[in-house]
N, C-alpha and C positions, 0 to 999 in steps of 0.2 A: 258629472251626472252619475247618479246611482243607477247601476245597470245589472241586469240578470242575464246569465247565459243558460239557455236551454239546449240540451243535446238529447235528441230522441234516438234510441239505439235498438238494434235487433240482432242478436247472435253475433256480435262483433267485439268481444272483450279486448282483444289485442289492439286493433285499430283505435278503439276508444281510449285505451290507456296511453297510446302514443300521442293522441290528440291532447289529452289532459296534461301530459308532460310539456307540450308546447304552450299550453295555457299557463302553466306554473311559472314560466320565465317571462311572461308578458310585462311590458313596462307599465301597463295599467291593468290591474287584476280585477276580475268580476267581484261585485259585492255579494253575489249569490250564484251558485252553479247548481242547476237542477238536471239530474240524469233521469230520463223517463224511459224505462226499460220494458220493451215488449217481448223480450226473449222467452222462449219456452223452457229454458234451463236456468241454472243459477250460476253459470260461469262468470257473467258480468258482475253480479253481486259479490261473488267471492273475490274477484280480482280487485274490486274497489275497497273491500274490507282489508285486503292485504296491502293496498297502496292508497292511504288516505290523502285527501287534498283539502286545503282550506276552503271554507264556505260551501262545501259540497253537500247536497242533499239527494238521496237516492229514492226513487219511487219505482216499484214493480207494478205494472198495470195488469188488470185482468183482461180476459178475452174481449170484453165489450169496449175496452178503451185501446185495444191494440190496433196498430196501423198509423202511418205517419201523421195524417191530419188529426186523427183523434188524439194521438199522443201529444202533438203540439198544443191542441186546445186544452188538454189535461194539464200540461205544464204551465200554460198561461194562468190557469185557475189557481195554481199553487205559488205564484210569484209573491215576493214580499210587497206589501202595500206601498212602500216608499220607492219602489223601483220606477224610474223614469223611462228607461229604454230596455227592451228585451231583445237579446241577440240569439240567433239560431245558427247552429253549425251542424253539418253532416258529421257522422261519427268516423268517417274515413278521410278527414282533412288534417293538415298540419299547419300551424300558424307561424308566420314570421313574428319576431318579438314585439313589434309595434302595431300589430293588427288592431287591437282594441283602442289603443291611443288614437289611431287615425280614424276609426269609426266614430268615436265620441267627439273628436275634434270637428268632424263634418257637421254635426248637429249645432256646434257653436258657430261655424262659418255660415251655415244655412239654417237658421232657427225655424224656418217654415217647413223644413223637411219632415215628412211623415215616416220615411224609411231610408236607410242607407245600406248599400251592399258592399261587400269586399270584392277583391280581385284575385282570380285564380291565375297563377303564374306558370303552371306546368302543362298547359294545353295549347301550345303553339309557340313558335319562335318568330319574333318580330324583328324587323330591321328599320332603323330610322333613315328616312330619305330626305335629302336636302333639296330645297327649291321645288319647282314644279316637277311632277312625276306622272308619267303615263303608264299605268299598270298593265302588265301582260294579262292574257285571258286566264292564266292559272294563278293569278295573284289577287289578294284582297288588299285594298289601299284605303286608309282612313286617317285623317288628321296628321298627315306627315309620316305615317308608318305603313309598312307593308309586311305581309306574310303570305306563305304559300296557301292557296285556297284548296278546299277539299274537292275531290272529283265530283261529288254530287252538285256542289255549287257551280263548278265549271260547266257541267252539263246544263244546269238551269240557266246560266248566263246565255249559253248558245241558243237555248230555246225561248229566250225572252221571259224567263220565269224567276229571275233573281228578285230579291227584296228591293222595294223602291222607297224604303224609309231608313232612317239611321239605326245602327245597332241598339238593341234595347227597346225598340218600338215594334208594334205588330201591324203589318200592312193589312189592307182590307181582305186580301186573299190568304191571310195568315202565313205561316212558314217563313217568318222573317229571320233576321240574324240576331242571335242572343247577345247578351253583354260580354260573352267570350270573344266577340269581334271588336271590342274596344281595345285600343293599344295600351302598352305599359308606359304611358306618357307622364305619370305622376299627377295627372289632372283629375278633377272631379267632374263627372258628366251627369247631366240630368237624363233620366230614362223613365219608362212607364212599366218596366218589368225588372224584377230582381230574381236571382236564383235563391230559392229558399234555404239551401244548405250553407249559404254564406251571406246571410241577411240580418238586418236589425230593424226594429220599428219602435216608435214611441209607444209606450204602454197605453196611452190614451186612445189609440186607434182601435184597440180591442173592445172598447165600449160598444162600438157599432159594427165591428167586423170580426169574423173568425174564419179559420180555414175550413173549406167546404168538405163535409163528410161524403160528398159524391165520390171523392178520390179515395177509394178503399185500399187498405194494405200498403203496397209500395208507394202509392200516391203520385204517380208520374204526372207532371205538369200542374200539380196543386199550387206551386209557387206562382206560376204564370196567372192562374185563375185569381189568386188572392191579390197579387200586386196590380193586375189590370183593373180589378174592381176598385182597389184603394186609390190608384192614380187618377181616377175620375174625380176625387175629392181633394187632392193635394199633390205635392211634389215628392218624387223619389230620386235618389242620387246613387251613383257608384263612385267610390273613392279608389282610384287605381294604386294609391300608396298603401292601402289596407290589404296586405298581400298574404296569400296562403297557397298551399298545394292541395290538390284534390286527387286522391289515389285510388278511387273507384274499386273498392274491395268487392269481390264477387259474392261473398257470403250474404245471405239474407235477401238476395234478389229473386224476382219471379222467374219462372221458366220462360223460354223464348217465345212460345206461342202466346202466353198471356201478355208478355211485354209487347209483342207486335200488335196485338189487339188493342192494348192501352194506348200505344203511340197514335193510332188512328182515332179511336173513339174519344179518348181524353183530349186529343188535339182538336177534334170537331167541337167538343164541349167548350174549350177555352176560346176558340174562334168565335162561337156564337154568343159567348158572354160579352166579348168586346164588340162584335158586329151582329146584333140580332137579325138584321135584315140586309145581308150583303147583296151587292148587285149581281146580275147574271154573269158578268165577266169575272167577278171575284169567285163566284161559285165554280165556274168552269176552271179557273186557274187552280183553285184548291184541289179539285178532283184530279186534274192532270198531274199535279205535283205528288199527290198521294200515290197514284198509280205508277208514276215514274220511280219513286223511291221504293215501292213494293217490287217493281221489276228488277231494280238494282239488287235488292236482297236475294231475289231468285237467282240472278246471275252470279252472285257471290257464292252460291252453292258449288259452282265449278271453279271459282278463282281464289278461294280462301282455304286455310288449313283447318277450318271448322265448318265443314259443309252441312253437318246435321243441324247445328245452331242456326246457320243462315237460312236453310230451308224451313225449319220450324218457325222462325220469325216471319219469313215470307208468308207462310200459311196464316199466321196470326194477323198480319197486316191485311191480307186479302179478306179474311173472314170479318175483321173489324170494319173494313170499307163496305163490304156487301151487306153487313147487318144494319147499316145506316138506312137502307131502303125500307126496312120494315120495323126497325126498333131504334129510333134515335134517342140519345140521352135526354132526359128531362132537365131543363135548366132551372136550378134552384133560385 
């Protein structure tokens, strides 16, 4: 299949170059690479001029097209007319050599697929478990694999607030488990959510769908919004053999107050896109979970080595939650 890779970037010339070096050694190389640069300097442009890559086209966007969702939509508009699949990667990822081969292979195995996601390997250590297994309270168990569960999920379990659906699906009260909770089983899993920075879609879906410009700038949860809407019309999959690392570069990220506010307000938006009229029980659970996670960030002020960041994010989360009483996001 003819496929295009779109990488939206912002003030990250070194991570972007590292990613492109991993693209260079792929067993299946993109027919087209589009770099959509929203940087306010020329460091990325200069870096690419000094390090050329085959099939690469560079675009520097103006202020009106800056921001993750706007840059993605801009990139889609610039793809080759013969492209059948469009792949998206965050600029701070590093691919295993067979990443694209596995992604494209999935479309052959499941021709009905509208989208296929890759699998991040450096965000948790899994252990294969033989036979029946009764997981401990601090473990997450799925499809014959287990890993240590995060403190937040352990607390949610104890309070009866854990997700009641499979990873990659959104429960009625939102706050589910992402595709990062799928194990490294080498299997292909059907899901209804993909992570945008490790995703791909048939180009034909963009005739009727685009990334919502509600998610300005950093665009937190824009991928959940897009794929939840798309999954209502067809199937999405994650191939756990399409592997890469995500290294979460800090440059270009919003301040912690803005991030905390986006976690809540953008999370509410995504929840209501999927469930426009949730039940009273679901509303209650959503609010309890938001307040619980906000409280945990406040406690982190006294338990982490970055107290200012934790407190600032706590303020952003609380402000975001309180603002919903008088200024809810408008669903597009």
